[in-house]
C-alpha positions in Angstrom: -95.2 270.0 76.7 -95.1 266.7 74.9 -92.8 264.0 76.3 -89.8 263.2 74.1 -90.0 259.9 72.1 -87.9 257.5 74.1 -86.0 254.7 72.4 -88.1 251.5 72.1 -91.4 253.4 72.2 -93.7 253.9 69.1 -97.0 255.5 68.5 -98.0 252.7 66.1 -100.7 250.6 67.9 -100.3 247.7 65.5 -96.7 247.2 66.5 -96.4 243.6 67.9 -99.9 242.5 66.7 -100.1 239.3 64.7 -103.9 239.1 64.1 -105.6 241.4 61.6 -108.7 239.4 60.6 -112.1 241.0 60.3 -115.3 239.5 61.8 -118.2 238.5 59.5 -120.9 241.1 60.0 -123.1 240.5 57.0 -124.7 237.3 55.5 -127.7 236.0 53.6 -130.6 234.3 55.4 -133.2 232.8 53.1 -132.0 235.0 50.3 -132.2 238.2 52.3 -129.1 240.3 53.1 -129.0 241.1 56.8 -126.5 242.0 59.5 -125.6 239.1 61.7 -122.6 240.3 63.6 -123.7 243.3 65.7 -122.0 241.9 68.8 -118.9 240.6 67.1 -115.5 242.3 67.7 -113.5 244.4 65.3 -110.2 243.8 63.5 -108.0 241.2 65.1 -110.6 240.4 67.7 -110.3 243.9 69.3 -113.5 245.0 71.1 -115.4 247.9 69.5 -116.8 250.9 71.4 -119.5 249.8 73.8 -118.6 246.1 73.8 -117.5 244.1 76.9 -115.8 240.8 77.2 -118.1 237.9 77.9 -117.0 234.7 79.8 -116.4 231.7 77.6 -117.0 229.2 80.4 -118.6 229.3 83.8 -117.0 231.8 86.2 -116.4 231.2 89.9 -115.3 233.8 92.4 -111.6 234.2 92.9 -110.0 232.5 95.9 -112.4 229.6 95.9 -111.3 226.1 95.1 -108.1 225.2 93.2 -106.2 227.5 90.8 -106.0 224.7 88.3 -107.8 225.2 84.9 -111.3 223.9 84.6 -110.4 221.0 82.3 -108.1 219.7 85.1 -110.2 220.7 88.2 -113.5 219.3 86.7 -112.1 216.4 84.8 -114.7 213.6 84.5 -117.3 215.5 86.7 -120.7 215.6 85.1 -124.0 217.0 86.4 -127.0 214.8 85.7 -130.6 216.1 85.6 -133.9 214.2 85.1 -136.2 216.0 82.6 -139.0 215.4 80.2 -140.6 217.2 77.2 -144.0 216.9 75.6 -144.3 216.0 71.9 -147.6 216.6 70.1 -148.9 213.6 68.1 -151.4 214.8 65.4 -153.7 212.5 63.6 -153.9 209.9 66.3 -157.0 208.7 68.1 -155.2 207.1 71.0 -153.1 210.0 72.1 -152.8 213.8 71.6 -149.4 214.3 73.0 -146.6 212.1 74.3 -144.4 212.6 77.4 -140.8 211.6 76.7 -138.4 211.2 79.6 -134.7 212.0 79.1 -131.4 212.7 80.9 -129.5 216.0 80.6 -125.7 215.8 81.2 -123.8 219.0 81.9 -120.0 218.6 81.6 -118.2 221.0 84.0 -114.9 220.9 82.3 -116.1 222.8 79.1 -119.8 223.7 79.7 -121.0 221.2 77.1 -124.5 219.6 77.3 -125.7 216.2 76.1 -129.3 215.0 76.1 -130.0 211.3 76.1 -133.4 209.5 76.0 -133.4 206.0 77.5 -134.5 203.4 75.0 -137.9 201.7 75.7 -138.9 198.4 74.3 -141.3 198.5 71.4 -141.5 202.3 71.5 -141.5 202.7 67.7 -139.6 205.9 67.8 -135.8 206.6 67.5 -134.3 207.0 70.9 -130.9 207.3 72.4 -128.8 210.5 72.0 -131.2 213.4 71.2 -128.6 216.2 71.3 -124.9 215.3 71.0 -122.4 216.8 73.4 -121.5 220.4 72.6 -122.1 224.0 73.9 -125.7 225.0 73.4 -126.5 228.7 72.9 -129.2 230.5 74.8 -132.5 231.3 73.2 -133.1 234.5 71.2 -132.1 237.3 71.7 -129.0 236.0 73.6 -128.0 233.4 71.0 -124.4 234.6 71.2 -124.1 233.3 74.8 -124.1 229.8 76.0 -125.6 227.8 78.8 -123.5 227.5 82.0 -124.0 225.9 85.3 -126.0 228.8 86.7 -128.9 228.2 84.2 -129.8 224.8 85.7 -132.2 224.2 88.6 -134.8 221.7 89.7 -138.4 222.3 88.7 -137.3 224.8 86.1 -137.8 224.8 82.3 -134.9 225.4 79.9 -135.2 225.7 76.1 -132.7 223.8 74.0 -133.0 224.6 70.3 -136.7 225.8 70.6 -137.7 222.7 72.5 -138.7 223.2 76.2 -137.3 220.7 78.7 -138.7 220.5 82.2 -136.1 219.5 84.8 -137.7 217.3 87.5 -134.8 216.1 89.6 -131.1 215.3 89.7 -128.7 212.8 91.2 -127.0 213.2 94.6 -123.7 214.4 93.2 -125.4 217.2 91.2 -127.4 218.2 94.3 -124.4 218.5 96.5 -122.4 220.4 93.9 -125.1 223.0 93.3 -125.6 223.4 97.1 -121.9 224.0 97.6 -122.0 226.7 94.9 -124.7 228.5 96.7 -127.6 227.6 94.4 -131.0 227.4 96.1 -132.5 224.2 94.7 -136.2 224.0 94.2 -138.3 221.1 95.3 -138.4 218.1 93.0 -141.3 217.8 90.5 -143.1 214.8 89.3 -143.2 213.6 85.7 -146.7 213.5 84.3 -147.9 210.1 83.0 -147.8 209.3 79.3 -151.4 208.5 78.1 -150.2 206.1 75.5 -147.8 204.3 77.8 -150.6 203.9 80.4 -152.9 202.5 77.7 -150.3 199.9 76.7 -149.7 198.8 80.3 -153.4 198.2 80.7 -153.6 196.2 77.5 -150.6 194.0 78.6 -152.1 193.4 82.0 -155.4 192.3 80.5 -153.4 189.9 78.3 -152.0 188.0 81.3 -154.5 185.5 82.6 -155.1 185.7 86.3 -157.4 182.7 86.7 -157.4 179.9 85.8 -153.6 179.5 85.6 -151.5 176.4 85.6 -147.7 176.7 85.3 -146.0 174.2 83.0 -142.3 174.5 83.8 -139.9 173.0 81.2 -136.9 175.2 82.1 -135.4 172.6 84.5 -135.4 169.9 81.9 -133.8 172.3 79.4 -131.0 173.4 81.8 -130.2 169.8 82.9 -130.2 168.2 79.4 -129.3 171.0 77.0 -126.9 169.7 74.2 -127.5 166.1 75.4 -128.5 164.0 72.5 -129.1 160.3 72.2 -128.0 158.7 69.0 -129.5 155.4 67.6 -128.6 153.5 64.5 -131.8 152.3 62.8 -132.9 150.2 59.9 -136.0 150.5 57.7 -136.9 147.7 55.4 -138.6 149.2 52.3 -138.2 146.2 50.0 -142.0 145.6 49.8 -142.6 148.8 47.9 -141.8 149.2 44.2 -138.1 150.0 43.7 -137.6 149.9 47.4 -134.5 148.8 49.2 -133.2 148.7 52.8 -132.5 152.1 54.4 -130.0 152.9 57.1 -131.1 155.7 59.4 -129.6 157.7 62.3 -132.1 158.8 65.0 -131.3 161.8 67.3 -133.4 162.1 70.5 -133.0 165.5 72.2 -133.3 165.2 76.0 -133.9 168.9 76.4 -137.4 168.9 74.9 -138.2 165.2 74.1 -138.0 165.8 70.3 -136.3 163.7 67.7 -135.0 163.9 64.2 -133.9 161.3 61.7 -131.2 161.4 59.0 -130.7 158.9 56.2 -127.3 157.4 55.5 -126.9 157.7 51.8 -124.1 155.3 50.6 -121.9 156.2 47.7 -123.2 155.1 44.3 -126.6 154.2 45.8 -128.5 156.2 43.2 -130.4 158.2 45.8 -130.2 162.0 46.4 -128.8 163.1 49.7 -131.7 164.9 51.3 -131.0 167.0 54.3 -133.3 165.2 56.7 -135.5 162.1 56.7 -137.7 163.5 59.5 -137.7 167.1 60.7 -137.1 167.7 64.4 -140.3 167.4 66.5 -142.3 165.1 68.8 -143.1 161.8 67.2 -146.6 160.4 67.9 -146.8 156.7 68.7 -150.1 156.1 66.8 -149.4 157.8 63.5 -150.9 158.8 61.2 -153.3 160.6 63.6 -156.7 162.0 62.7 -157.0 165.8 62.1 -158.3 167.9 65.0 -160.3 171.0 65.1 -158.5 174.3 66.2 -158.6 174.5 70.0 -159.5 170.8 70.4 -156.0 169.9 71.7 -154.8 172.3 74.5 -152.3 172.2 77.3 -155.1 172.8 79.9 -158.9 172.5 80.0 -161.4 174.8 81.8 -165.0 174.5 83.0 -167.6 177.2 82.6 -169.0 177.9 86.0 -171.7 180.5 85.1 -172.3 183.3 82.6 -172.3 183.4 78.9 -169.7 181.6 76.8 -166.9 184.0 75.8 -166.5 187.4 77.3 -168.1 187.9 80.7 -168.2 184.3 81.7 -166.5 182.7 84.7 -164.2 179.7 84.4 -162.3 177.4 86.6 -159.4 175.1 85.8 -160.4 171.5 85.2 -157.9 169.6 87.4 -159.4 166.2 86.3 -159.1 167.1 82.6 -162.4 165.7 81.8 -162.6 166.6 78.1 -158.9 166.6 77.4 -157.7 164.9 74.2 -154.4 163.1 74.9 -151.8 162.1 72.4 -148.9 159.8 73.2 -145.5 160.7 72.0 -142.3 158.6 72.0 -140.0 159.3 75.0 -136.5 158.0 76.0 -137.9 155.0 77.8 -139.6 153.8 74.6 -136.4 153.6 72.6 -134.5 150.3 73.2 -132.2 148.3 71.0 -134.2 145.8 69.1 -137.4 147.8 69.5 -139.7 148.9 66.7 -140.9 152.5 66.4 -143.7 153.9 64.2 -142.3 156.8 62.1 -145.5 158.0 60.5 -146.5 154.5 59.3 -143.0 153.2 58.7 -141.6 150.4 60.9 -138.1 151.4 61.9 -135.9 149.0 63.9 -133.4 150.3 66.4 -130.2 148.3 65.9 -127.5 150.1 67.9 -126.5 153.3 69.8 -123.4 155.2 70.7 -121.4 155.2 73.9 -123.1 158.3 75.4 -126.5 156.7 74.9 -125.4 153.4 76.5 -124.1 155.3 79.5 -127.3 157.3 79.8 -129.5 154.2 79.9 -127.1 152.4 82.2 -127.2 155.2 84.8 -130.9 156.0 84.5 -132.7 152.7 83.8 -130.0 150.2 84.8 -129.9 148.5 81.4 -126.7 146.5 80.8 -127.5 144.5 77.7 -126.6 146.6 74.6 -126.2 143.8 72.1 -126.6 145.3 68.6 -129.0 143.9 66.1 -127.3 142.7 62.9 -129.2 143.8 59.8 -126.5 143.8 57.2 -125.7 140.8 55.1 -122.2 139.5 55.5 -120.1 141.2 52.9 -117.9 139.2 50.7 -114.2 139.3 51.4 -112.5 142.1 49.6 -110.2 140.8 47.0 -106.7 142.2 47.0 -105.9 144.4 44.1 -103.2 142.8 41.9 -100.4 145.3 41.3 -98.4 144.7 38.1 -94.6 144.2 38.7 -92.2 147.1 38.6 -91.2 148.0 35.0 -87.9 149.7 35.8 -89.0 153.2 34.7 -88.9 155.8 37.4 -89.1 155.0 41.1 -91.2 152.2 42.5 -93.5 154.6 44.4 -94.2 156.6 41.2 -95.0 153.5 39.2 -97.3 152.3 42.0 -99.2 155.6 41.9 -99.8 155.2 38.2 -101.6 151.9 38.9 -104.0 153.3 41.6 -106.1 155.7 39.6 -106.8 157.1 36.1 -105.2 160.4 37.0 -101.7 159.6 38.3 -100.6 161.6 41.4 -97.1 162.0 42.7 -96.2 159.8 45.7 -96.9 161.5 49.0 -94.0 162.1 51.4 -94.2 161.8 55.1 -94.5 165.6 55.8 -95.0 165.1 59.6 -91.7 163.3 59.8 -90.0 165.9 57.7 -91.1 168.7 60.0 -90.1 166.8 63.1 -86.7 165.5 62.0 -85.6 168.3 59.7 -82.8 170.6 60.8 -83.9 172.8 63.8 -81.4 175.5 64.7 -78.2 173.9 65.7 -79.6 170.4 65.8 -78.9 168.8 62.4 -80.8 165.5 62.9 -78.2 163.7 60.8 -76.5 160.5 62.0 -72.8 160.3 60.9 -70.7 157.2 61.0 -67.1 156.5 60.1 -66.9 153.6 57.6 -64.3 151.6 55.7 -64.7 149.7 52.5 -64.7 145.8 52.7 -62.5 144.8 49.8 -59.4 142.9 48.9 -57.7 145.9 47.3 -54.9 147.2 49.5 -55.5 150.7 48.3 -59.3 150.7 49.0 -58.7 149.2 52.5 -57.1 152.4 53.7 -59.8 154.7 52.4 -62.0 156.3 55.1 -65.7 157.3 54.4 -68.3 159.3 56.3 -71.8 157.9 56.0 -74.6 160.4 56.6 -78.1 159.2 57.4 -80.8 162.0 57.2 -83.6 161.3 59.7 -86.1 163.5 57.9 -86.5 161.3 54.8 -84.3 158.2 55.5 -81.8 159.1 52.8 -78.1 158.1 52.9 -75.1 160.0 51.5 -71.5 158.9 51.6 -68.5 161.3 51.5 -64.8 160.6 51.4 -62.5 163.1 53.2 -59.5 164.0 51.1 -56.3 162.4 52.3 -52.9 163.7 51.4 -50.7 161.5 49.2 -53.3 158.8 49.1 -53.7 158.9 45.3 -57.5 159.1 45.7 -59.6 162.2 45.0 -62.0 162.7 47.9 -65.4 164.2 47.8 -68.9 162.8 47.2 -68.9 159.1 46.9 -72.7 158.4 47.0 -75.3 160.9 46.1 -78.0 161.4 48.7 -81.0 159.1 48.3 -82.8 156.1 49.6 -80.7 152.9 49.3 -82.4 149.5 48.9 -81.4 146.6 51.0 -79.4 143.9 49.1 -80.8 140.6 48.0 -84.2 141.8 46.6 -85.7 141.1 43.3 -85.9 144.1 41.0 -89.0 143.4 38.9 -91.7 142.5 41.5 -95.1 143.7 42.7 -94.1 144.3 46.3 -92.4 147.4 47.4 -88.7 147.1 48.1 -87.2 147.5 51.6 -84.8 150.4 52.2 -82.2 151.0 54.9 -83.6 152.7 58.0 -82.0 154.3 61.0 -82.2 151.1 63.0 -79.9 149.3 60.4 -77.0 151.7 61.1 -74.9 151.2 64.2 -71.2 150.8 65.0 -70.1 147.5 63.7 -72.9 147.0 61.2 -72.2 145.9 57.7 -73.9 147.8 54.9 -74.1 146.9 51.3 -74.7 150.2 49.5 -75.4 149.6 45.8 -73.3 146.3 45.8 -70.4 148.0 47.6 -69.9 146.6 51.2 -69.0 149.0 54.0 -68.5 148.5 57.7 -69.3 151.2 60.3 -66.4 151.8 62.7 -67.3 154.8 64.7 -69.9 157.6 65.1 -69.9 161.2 66.2 -71.1 162.4 69.6 -74.5 163.6 68.3 -75.2 160.2 66.8 -74.5 158.4 70.1 -76.5 160.9 72.1 -79.5 160.8 69.7 -79.6 157.0 69.7 -79.3 156.9 73.5 -82.1 159.4 74.0 -84.3 157.4 71.6 -83.4 154.0 73.0 -86.8 152.6 72.3 -86.1 153.0 68.5 -82.5 151.8 68.7 -82.1 148.5 70.6 -78.3 148.7 70.1 -78.2 151.9 72.2 -80.8 150.7 74.8 -78.7 150.2 78.0 -81.5 148.1 79.6 -81.5 145.7 76.7 -77.7 145.4 76.7 -77.5 144.8 80.5 -80.2 142.1 80.2 -78.0 140.3 77.7 -75.0 140.5 80.0 -77.1 139.2 82.9 -78.0 136.1 80.9 -74.4 134.7 81.2 -73.8 131.6 83.3 -72.5 131.7 86.9 -69.1 130.4 85.7 -68.8 133.3 83.3 -69.7 135.7 86.1 -66.8 134.4 88.2 -64.5 134.8 85.3 -65.6 138.4 84.9 -65.0 139.2 88.5 -61.6 137.5 88.4 -60.7 139.6 85.3 -61.6 142.9 87.2 -59.5 141.7 90.2 -56.5 141.0 88.0 -56.8 144.2 86.0 -57.3 146.4 89.1 -55.1 144.8 91.9 -55.3 148.0 94.0 -59.1 147.8 94.0 -59.6 151.4 92.8 -62.9 150.5 91.0 -61.6 151.8 87.7 -60.0 150.1 84.7 -59.0 151.2 81.2 -61.7 151.1 78.5 -59.6 148.9 76.2 -59.5 146.2 78.9 -63.2 146.5 79.5 -63.9 146.3 75.7 -61.7 143.1 75.4 -63.6 141.5 78.3 -67.0 142.2 76.7 -65.9 141.1 73.2 -64.8 137.7 74.6 -68.0 136.9 76.3 -70.5 134.4 74.9 -73.4 136.9 74.7 -72.1 138.2 71.3 -72.3 141.9 71.9 -71.9 144.2 68.9 -69.4 147.0 68.8 -72.2 149.6 69.3 -73.5 147.7 72.4 -70.0 147.6 73.9 -69.6 151.4 73.3 -73.0 151.9 74.9 -71.9 150.1 78.1 -68.6 152.0 78.0 -70.3 155.4 77.7 -72.8 154.5 80.5 -70.1 153.5 83.1 -67.3 155.8 81.9 -65.5 158.6 83.7 -65.7 161.5 81.2 -62.8 163.9 80.8 -63.7 166.9 78.8 -60.7 168.2 76.9 -60.3 172.0 76.8 -59.4 173.6 73.5 -56.9 176.4 73.6 -58.6 179.8 73.1 -55.5 181.2 71.2 -55.6 178.3 68.8 -59.3 178.8 68.2 -58.8 182.5 67.5 -55.9 181.7 65.2 -58.1 179.3 63.2 -61.0 181.7 63.1 -58.8 184.6 61.8 -57.2 182.3 59.3 -60.7 181.4 57.9 -61.8 185.0 57.9 -58.6 186.1 56.1 -59.1 183.5 53.4 -62.6 184.7 52.8 -61.4 188.3 52.9 -64.0 189.3 55.5 -63.5 192.9 56.8 -67.0 194.0 58.0 -66.0 194.4 61.6 -66.9 198.1 61.8 -70.4 197.4 60.5 -70.8 194.5 62.9 -69.9 196.8 65.9 -72.7 199.2 64.7 -75.2 196.3 64.5 -74.2 195.1 68.0 -74.6 198.6 69.4 -78.0 199.0 67.8 -79.2 195.8 69.4 -77.7 196.8 72.7 -80.6 199.1 73.9 -79.1 199.6 77.4 -75.6 200.3 76.0 -74.1 197.8 78.4 -71.7 196.4 76.0 -73.1 192.8 76.4 -75.5 190.8 74.4 -76.8 187.2 74.6 -75.3 184.4 72.4 -78.6 184.0 70.5 -78.6 187.7 69.5 -75.0 187.5 68.5 -75.6 184.4 66.3 -78.5 186.3 64.5 -76.1 189.1 63.7 -73.5 186.7 62.5 -76.0 185.2 60.2 -77.1 188.6 58.9 -73.5 189.4 58.0 -72.8 185.9 56.7 -69.8 185.4 58.9 -67.7 182.7 57.2 -67.2 180.6 60.3 -68.8 177.2 61.0 -71.6 177.2 63.5 -69.8 175.0 65.9 -66.7 177.2 65.9 -69.0 180.2 66.5 -70.7 178.5 69.4 -67.3 177.4 70.9 -65.9 181.0 70.6 -69.0 182.5 72.2 -68.8 180.1 75.1 -65.3 181.3 75.8 -66.4 184.9 75.9 -69.5 184.4 78.1 -69.8 185.8 81.6 -71.8 184.6 84.5 -75.0 186.0 83.1 -74.4 184.1 79.8 -73.8 187.3 77.9 -70.8 188.1 75.8 -68.6 191.3 75.6 -69.0 191.9 71.9 -66.3 194.6 71.8 -63.7 192.1 73.1 -65.0 189.3 70.8 -64.9 191.4 67.6 -61.5 192.8 68.6 -60.2 189.2 69.0 -61.3 188.0 65.6 -60.3 191.2 63.8 -57.4 189.9 61.7 -56.6 193.4 60.4 -56.0 195.2 63.7 -55.2 192.2 66.1 -53.6 189.5 63.9 -53.0 186.2 65.7 -50.0 183.9 65.1 -50.2 182.0 61.8 -51.3 178.3 62.1 -49.7 175.5 60.2 -51.8 173.9 57.5 -52.1 170.6 59.3 -53.3 172.2 62.6 -57.1 172.0 62.7 -59.6 172.3 65.5 -62.2 169.4 65.3 -65.8 170.2 66.1 -69.1 168.4 65.6 -70.1 170.2 62.4 -66.7 169.8 60.7 -66.1 166.3 62.1 -64.2 164.2 59.5 -63.7 160.9 61.4 -60.0 161.4 61.8 -58.2 159.7 64.6 -58.7 161.6 67.9 -58.5 161.0 71.6 -61.4 158.7 72.6 -64.0 160.3 74.8 -64.2 157.2 77.0 -60.9 156.3 78.7 -61.8 155.0 82.1 -64.6 152.6 83.2 -66.2 152.5 86.6 -66.5 148.7 86.8 -67.7 148.7 90.4 -70.9 150.4 89.3 -71.1 148.0 86.4 -70.9 145.0 88.7 -73.6 146.4 91.0 -76.0 147.0 88.1 -75.4 143.6 86.4 -74.7 141.1 89.2 -76.0 143.1 92.2 -72.6 143.2 93.9 -69.8 145.6 93.7 -67.2 143.4 95.5 -64.5 141.7 93.6 -64.3 138.2 95.1 -61.6 136.1 93.8 -63.6 132.9 93.5 -61.8 129.8 92.5 
């Protein structure tokens, strides 16, 4: 009775199968139709009747070794066998066959085989990889199976693509691996000698002379003096020949092999072609030109015939006395001296001078100290100065001068190195800024305040006037940026005019900018710091120079200075106000400028850094953002989160400034830097969520600021009246540095 069909069961054998391909059983071979897939499976890879599964890789008994797959268990494990095969050589008289040694590598991870033949020098046949790495099928009739580890043994022949290979040995790893697998290894076999290789070895041995033999070793000289070359400056007087003239030569002597070469110095417009060399490198004979010699007449060694015929079969011994040797003398380093004459193939060349390395070489080896050069050039006439026509008034002076220096006028070259070093670099502007007032009799112009900018990158000056309320004067640009000439110079002249430089600008200096006199009253903090850091360029900011001026006062003046400090500081605290200190220095006889007084005050001052209210800074920042209608706070939060890889909520100030620049945040750089410093933690990182929330004028508006309330920073510094950075002077330290005593003695 048949079982009922249960739910989920089906009699269809193809249910769940996903492969229905058919194997290729028929093909053409040399134009003949034939069956090629008798052992191939049926539809979908299913075995036909009478077929059995064949292992794809080497099989090992269950329970032995690791259960890991072969590509893991046998990773980087290779069996290495030594083998050879014979190759017939037809149409050759020297050899009938050739024995070629090779290495057979069996990779255990995938049963692939590689055959490599070591490369031999001058073999004349292509060597290297003979069979690339892949699985190699067995010979016919088992071509559908592949070689595995069980097919290999020592002293056994295997056939790889119809070529028999004889395995003669293996390495220790292969031997131990096969023994552990239970393979009985045969004894090692020897590789037969190659007839042609044996013939070549005999020929090479016959080419090496056994006797007589004399070794000439030049390797030591080469290793000690390789790349050491002596250089001499020479002179050859060729005026006696037709159309001849004096020649300047450079002689190079190579210490590595005692050879020399000569170059000719071809002067411009001399009418001579610039040849590569005057004399090719080689040994220079002393008695040139030399007579021609027969071949074999000059040799490195001489021999004597003891007995036997001349030529093959005779017996020779080395002639230690060199009876019949023909010797030639060549120039060596000891023959080359300053003032000496050498024979360069019949030309008398005088050695006039040498370089420093050559002098040191002769001084250390031969003890020569006199290297006085030989003068061979006639004294040249003094070069007349080129007369430059006066400036015409068209264009700049530099441009007019370039038009007089050549037929093809070129634009004047700027100091590119200075531009790259002194141009703006990040937050460092490299611009000196001074507060100035106009020197005039006009009551209106006396009250005007100007900001003088000096750009260190190209020594240009620009003057701006900050707008003042109810002054009646429109502020803005007063002088366009450019180089300004110093006053009192003639306009139409041949010499270049002098321009104002950075050393001409200091506090208290008087500048005449295009016939308008100005006096510098103050400078910003960057200017003072830059001039003090580069004190060697700015003598007014050099504290050593200023102190030396103060030290030069008389003893009576020193007593007055000490009495002044005693009267100003009756309680002997060691500190006095800056104004009193400034009054004292201004009344001294050393005539200190205002900038030098400020330098002393900054050096011996007690600095008090004024803290700016964070609320006021945020109010000013929101006011500026509101005026510019900046509302990209959500996009900035996304940008900060994208840069915060660890999602810590903190980023460095440098990364924050890059994001500000990408979004074009309409805040000054100094205001950005000051705000970031307020939000920094101990690790110098900022909480960007708190920072963006604080400047968001839409969600967290700050109290409105009055129009006249501003926060003064370096970048927006206008020169307005502000609290001085120097208030208190430590005069005790000043007395100790200047007079060598910090005590205030009330000398009468």
